[in-house]
SERO-4910 file (N, C-alpha, C, O; in steps of 0.05 Angstrom, whole numbers):
BEGIN
 pado doro    nc1    nc2    nc3   cac1   cac2   cac3    cc1    cc2    cc3    oc1    oc2    oc3
  Met    A    139   -161   -214    143   -140   -194    140   -152   -166    124   -170   -162
  Lys    A    155   -140   -148    154   -149   -120    157   -126   -101    169   -105   -107
  Ile    A    145   -129    -78    149   -111    -55    164   -128    -35    154   -148    -26
  Gln    A    188   -119    -28    204   -134     -9    209   -118     17    214    -94     16
  Cys    A    207   -132     39    212   -119     65    243   -120     69    254   -141     72
  Ile    A    255    -96     68    284    -94     71    292    -95    100    311   -109    108
  Asn    A    278    -81    117    281    -82    146    254    -77    158    234    -76    144
  Ser    A    252    -74    184    226    -71    197    210    -46    189    186    -45    194
  Lys    A    224    -27    177    210     -2    170    211      5    140    198     24    132
  Thr    A    224    -11    123    227     -4     95    217    -27     77    225    -50     80
  Phe    A    200    -19     58    191    -37     37    200    -26     10    197     -2      6
  Glu    A    210    -44     -7    221    -35    -32    207    -48    -56    203    -72    -56
  Leu    A    199    -32    -76    186    -42   -100    208    -47   -121    224    -29   -127
  Thr    A    209    -72   -130    229    -79   -151    215    -92   -174    195   -105   -172
  Asp    A    226    -87   -198    217   -100   -222    242   -113   -235    257    -99   -249
  Gly    A    246   -138   -229    271   -151   -237    293   -140   -220    292   -142   -195
  Ser    A    314   -129   -232    336   -117   -217    332    -87   -213    348    -74   -200
  Glu    A    311    -75   -224    306    -46   -223    290    -39   -198    269    -51   -193
  Arg    A    300    -20   -182    286    -10   -158    269     14   -167    280     34   -177
  Ser    A    243     12   -162    225     33   -171    216     52   -149    209     75   -155
  Gly    A    217     44   -124    208     61   -103    209     47    -76    213     23    -74
  Gln    A    206     63    -55    206     52    -27    184     65    -10    176     88    -15
  Ile    A    175     49      9    158     59     30    175     57     55    185     36     63
  Ile    A    179     80     69    195     80     93    178     91    116    170    114    116
  Tyr    A    173     74    136    156     82    159    174     97    179    197     91    181
  Asp    A    161    116    193    176    132    212    186    116    236    208    120    245
  Ser    A    170     97    245    178     79    266    164     53    263    146     50    246
  Leu    A    172     33    279    162      6    277    131      5    280    118    -11    266
  Phe    A    120     20    298     91     18    304     76     42    294     55     49    305
  Ser    A     86     56    273     74     80    263     61     75    236     72     59    220
  Tyr    A     39     89    230     27     88    203     38    111    187     33    112    162
  Lys    A     52    129    199     64    152    185     88    142    169    105    127    179
  Ala    A     89    151    143    110    140    126    117    160    104    104    180    100
  His    A    138    153     89    147    168     66    149    149     42    157    126     46
  Ile    A    141    158     19    145    143     -6    167    158    -21    165    182    -26
  Ile    A    187    143    -30    208    155    -46    209    141    -73    212    117    -74
  Met    A    207    157    -94    208    147   -121    228    165   -136    220    187   -145
  Gly    A    252    157   -138    273    174   -151    277    199   -134    284    197   -111
  Lys    A    272    222   -147    276    247   -133    250    257   -119    250    276   -104
  Asp    A    227    243   -125    202    251   -114    198    238    -86    204    214    -82
  Glu    A    187    254    -67    182    243    -41    153    251    -33    145    275    -36
  Tyr    A    139    232    -23    111    236    -14    109    230     16    123    212     26
  Glu    A     93    245     30     88    239     58     61    227     62     41    235     49
  Ile    A     60    207     80     34    194     86     29    199    115     44    191    133
  Asn    A      6    212    121     -1    220    148    -29    211    154    -48    222    143
  Pro    A    -32    192    173    -59    185    182    -72    207    198    -58    222    212
  Ser    A    -98    210    196   -112    230    212   -140    219    218   -147    197    209
  Gly    A   -156    234    232   -183    226    238   -183    206    261   -163    198    272
  Ile    A   -208    199    269   -212    181    291   -202    153    282   -209    143    261
  Phe    A   -186    141    299   -174    114    294   -156    113    269   -151     92    259
  Ser    A   -147    136    260   -130    138    236   -141    124    212   -127    112    196
  Thr    A   -167    127    207   -180    114    185   -179    131    159   -186    121    138
  Thr    A   -171    156    161   -166    173    138   -136    178    136   -123    185    156
  Ile    A   -125    175    113    -96    178    109    -92    198     86   -102    194     64
  Cys    A    -76    218     91    -71    239     72    -43    235     59    -24    229     73
  Val    A    -42    237     33    -16    234     18     -9    261      6    -25    272    -10
  Thr    A     14    272     13     22    298      4     49    297    -10     66    280     -4
  Lys    A     53    316    -28     79    320    -40     85    350    -38     70    367    -48
  Asn    A    107    357    -24    114    386    -19     91    401     -7     87    425    -13
  Gly    A     77    388     12     55    402     26     28    403     12      9    412     23
  Thr    A     27    393    -13      3    393    -29     -9    365    -30      5    346    -36
  Glu    A    -35    363    -23    -48    336    -23    -50    326    -52    -59    340    -70
  Val    A    -41    301    -56    -43    288    -82    -63    265    -82    -73    257   -103
  Ala    A    -68    254    -58    -87    232    -55    -94    229    -26    -81    240     -8
  Asn    A   -116    214    -21   -122    206      6   -133    178      5   -142    168    -15
  Met    A   -131    165     28   -140    137     30   -159    136     54   -155    149     75
  Gln    A   -180    121     50   -200    119     71   -211     91     72   -216     79     52
  Met    A   -214     81     97   -225     54    100   -256     57    101   -267     74    115
  Asn    A   -270     39     86   -299     39     87   -309     19    107   -293      5    120
  Trp    A   -335     17    110   -346      0    131   -342    -29    125   -346    -46    143
  Lys    A   -335    -37    101   -329    -65     94   -300    -73     99   -293    -96     95
  Gly    A   -284    -54    107   -255    -59    112   -238    -56     87   -215    -62     87
  His    A   -251    -45     66   -236    -39     41   -223    -12     44   -233      6     58
  Ile    A   -201     -8     30   -188     19     30   -192     31      2   -186     19    -18
  Ile    A   -202     56      2   -207     70    -22   -185     91    -26   -181    108     -9
  Ile    A   -170     89    -48   -149    108    -54   -161    128    -74   -170    120    -96
  Ser    A   -163    153    -66   -174    174    -83   -152    195    -90   -141    207    -72
  Phe    A   -147    198   -116   -128    218   -125   -143    244   -130   -167    244   -135
  Thr    A   -128    266   -129   -141    293   -132   -151    297   -161   -168    314   -165
  Asn    A   -142    281   -180   -152    283   -208   -178    268   -212   -188    266   -234
  Gly    A   -189    256   -190   -215    242   -192   -213    212   -194   -233    198   -192
  Glu    A   -189    202   -199   -186    173   -201   -190    160   -174   -180    170   -154
  Glu    A   -204    137   -173   -208    122   -148   -202     93   -152   -208     81   -173
  Tyr    A   -190     81   -132   -184     52   -132   -192     40   -106   -191     54    -85
  Leu    A   -199     15   -106   -207      1    -82   -187    -22    -77   -180    -37    -95
  Val    A   -177    -24    -53   -159    -45    -44   -175    -62    -24   -183    -52     -3
  Arg    A   -178    -88    -30   -193   -105    -12   -178   -131     -8   -165   -142    -26
  Ala    A   -180   -142     17   -168   -167     24   -185   -190     12   -209   -188     12
  Thr    A   -171   -211      4   -185   -234     -7   -168   -259      0   -147   -257     12
  Gly    A   -178   -282     -7   -164   -307     -1   -175   -319     25   -188   -306     41
  Thr    A   -168   -344     29   -178   -359     52   -170   -346     78   -186   -344     97
  Phe    A   -145   -336     80   -135   -324    105   -134   -293    102   -120   -280    118
  Leu    A   -147   -282     82   -147   -253     76   -118   -243     74   -112   -221     84
  Asn    A   -101   -258     61    -73   -251     58    -65   -243     30    -42   -239     24
  Lys    A    -85   -239     13    -81   -229    -14    -98   -204    -17   -118   -201     -4
  Phe    A    -88   -185    -33   -101   -159    -35   -105   -153    -65    -87   -154    -81
  Val    A   -130   -146    -72   -138   -140    -99   -141   -110   -102   -153    -97    -84
  Val    A   -131    -99   -124   -134    -70   -130   -153    -69   -154   -148    -80   -175
  Glu    A   -175    -54   -150   -195    -51   -171   -200    -22   -177   -195     -4   -160
  Asn    A   -208    -16   -202   -215     12   -209   -245     16   -203   -258     -1   -192
  Lys    A   -255     40   -211   -283     47   -205   -303     27   -218   -325     23   -207
  Asp    A   -295     15   -240   -313     -4   -254   -310    -32   -244   -320    -51   -257
  His    A   -297    -36   -221   -292    -62   -208   -276    -80   -226   -277   -105   -223
  Gln    A   -259    -68   -243   -241    -84   -259   -215    -89   -243   -203    -70   -233
  Lys    A   -208   -114   -241   -184   -122   -225   -159   -113   -241   -154   -122   -263
  Leu    A   -143    -95   -228   -118    -85   -241    -94   -101   -232    -76   -106   -249
  Met    A    -92   -108   -207    -69   -123   -197    -76   -137   -171    -96   -130   -158
  Met    A    -60   -156   -164    -64   -171   -139    -37   -173   -124    -17   -178   -137
  Phe    A    -38   -168    -98    -14   -171    -81    -17   -197    -66    -36   -201    -50
  Asp    A      1   -215    -72      1   -241    -58     23   -241    -37     46   -240    -44
  Ser    A     15   -242    -12     35   -239     10     50   -265     13     40   -287     10
  Asp    A     75   -261     20     94   -283     25    105   -277     53    123   -260     56
  Ile    A     95   -291     73    103   -286    101    128   -302    108    129   -326    104
  Asn    A    147   -287    120    171   -300    130    169   -301    160    174   -281    174
  Trp    A    161   -324    171    155   -326    200    180   -322    217    178   -312    239
  Ser    A    203   -331    207    227   -328    223    236   -299    227    247   -293    248
  Lys    A    230   -282    207    237   -254    210    213   -237    217    215   -212    221
  Leu    A    189   -249    219    164   -235    224    161   -212    205    154   -189    213
  Ser    A    165   -217    179    161   -197    158    147   -210    135    143   -235    134
  Tyr    A    138   -194    116    125   -204     93    132   -188     68    137   -164     70
  Asn    A    132   -202     46    137   -191     20    111   -195      3     94   -210     11
  Tyr    A    109   -181    -19     87   -185    -37     96   -190    -65    114   -176    -75
  Asn    A     85   -210    -77     88   -214   -106     65   -200   -119     42   -204   -111
  Ile    A     70   -183   -139     49   -168   -152     42   -181   -178     59   -184   -196
  Leu    A     17   -189   -180      7   -203   -204    -11   -185   -219    -27   -170   -207
  Phe    A     -9   -185   -246    -26   -167   -262    -27   -178   -291    -10   -194   -299
  Asp    A    -48   -170   -306    -50   -176   -334    -35   -156   -351    -19   -163   -368
  Asp    A    -40   -130   -345    -26   -108   -359     -8    -95   -338    -18    -87   -317
  Lys    A     18    -92   -344     36    -80   -325     28    -52   -318     25    -35   -336
  Pro    A     24    -47   -292     16    -20   -284     38      1   -288     62     -5   -284
  Lys    A     30     24   -297     50     46   -302     52     65   -279     72     80   -277
  Asp    A     31     67   -263     30     86   -241     44     74   -216     32     60   -200
  Ile    A     69     81   -212     85     70   -190     74     80   -163     74     65   -144
  Leu    A     64    105   -162     52    115   -137     28     98   -129     25     92   -106
  Leu    A     11     91   -148    -12     74   -142     -3     47   -131    -14     37   -111
  Ile    A     18     35   -143     28      9   -133     38     12   -104     31     -5    -87
  Leu    A     53     33    -98     63     37    -71     41     44    -51     42     35    -28
  Leu    A     21     59    -60     -1     65    -42    -18     39    -36    -28     35    -14
  Ala    A    -20     23    -57    -34     -3    -53    -19    -21    -34    -30    -35    -17
  Ala    A      8    -21    -36     25    -36    -17     22    -25     11     20    -41     30
  Tyr    A     22      1     14     17     14     40    -10      5     51    -12     -2     75
  Ser    A    -30      4     34    -57     -4     42    -57    -33     51    -70    -40     71
  Ala    A    -43    -50     37    -41    -79     45    -27    -81     72    -35    -96     89
  Asn    A     -5    -66     76      9    -66    102     -9    -56    124    -10    -68    146
  Tyr    A    -24    -35    118    -43    -24    138    -63    -45    146    -69    -49    170
  Asn    A    -74    -58    126    -94    -79    131    -82   -102    147    -95   -113    165
  Met    A    -58   -111    140    -44   -133    154    -40   -124    183    -43   -141    201
  Ala    A    -32   -100    188    -27    -90    215    -53    -90    231    -53    -97    255
  Leu    A    -75    -82    218   -101    -82    232   -110   -110    239   -120   -115    261
  Met    A   -105   -129    221   -113   -157    226    -96   -169    248   -107   -183    265
  Ser    A    -70   -163    248    -53   -174    269    -59   -162    296    -56   -175    317
  Ala    A    -67   -136    296    -74   -123    322   -100   -134    333   -104   -135    357
  Ala    A   -118   -143    315   -143   -155    324   -139   -182    337   -156   -191    353
  Met    A   -117   -195    331   -112   -222    342   -100   -217    369    -94   -237    383
***
């Protein structure tokens, strides 16, 4: 599986030749975005001070939220009680690990930066293929969010 940057605002999840979903940002410097998976569309809206809380809705109903903790990790909480942690790792903090509540590593996003286009893609590594496409796309959004925060800090 891969997340590929199609243009400056669109990231696409592919599994081989199959397209599973997209993250489309409202504008180049916005954290507001839409996730499209087939006929399903989700809205991502940052809120709170410094946009550290992010609400994910479908048809106006909250399905998940994301929040950054004091360690810089992003916690994805679904309304059914499931929680996942996305944290940066690696020498240059350019890899992102997704863990469940039991700290079991579910997948890793290995970024592939294209300096000439100033964009990045992710190779998604896992032991068991994840079935929850929304979780994969929210984790990719979290990785993008984290990369944007790191580049803004420089």
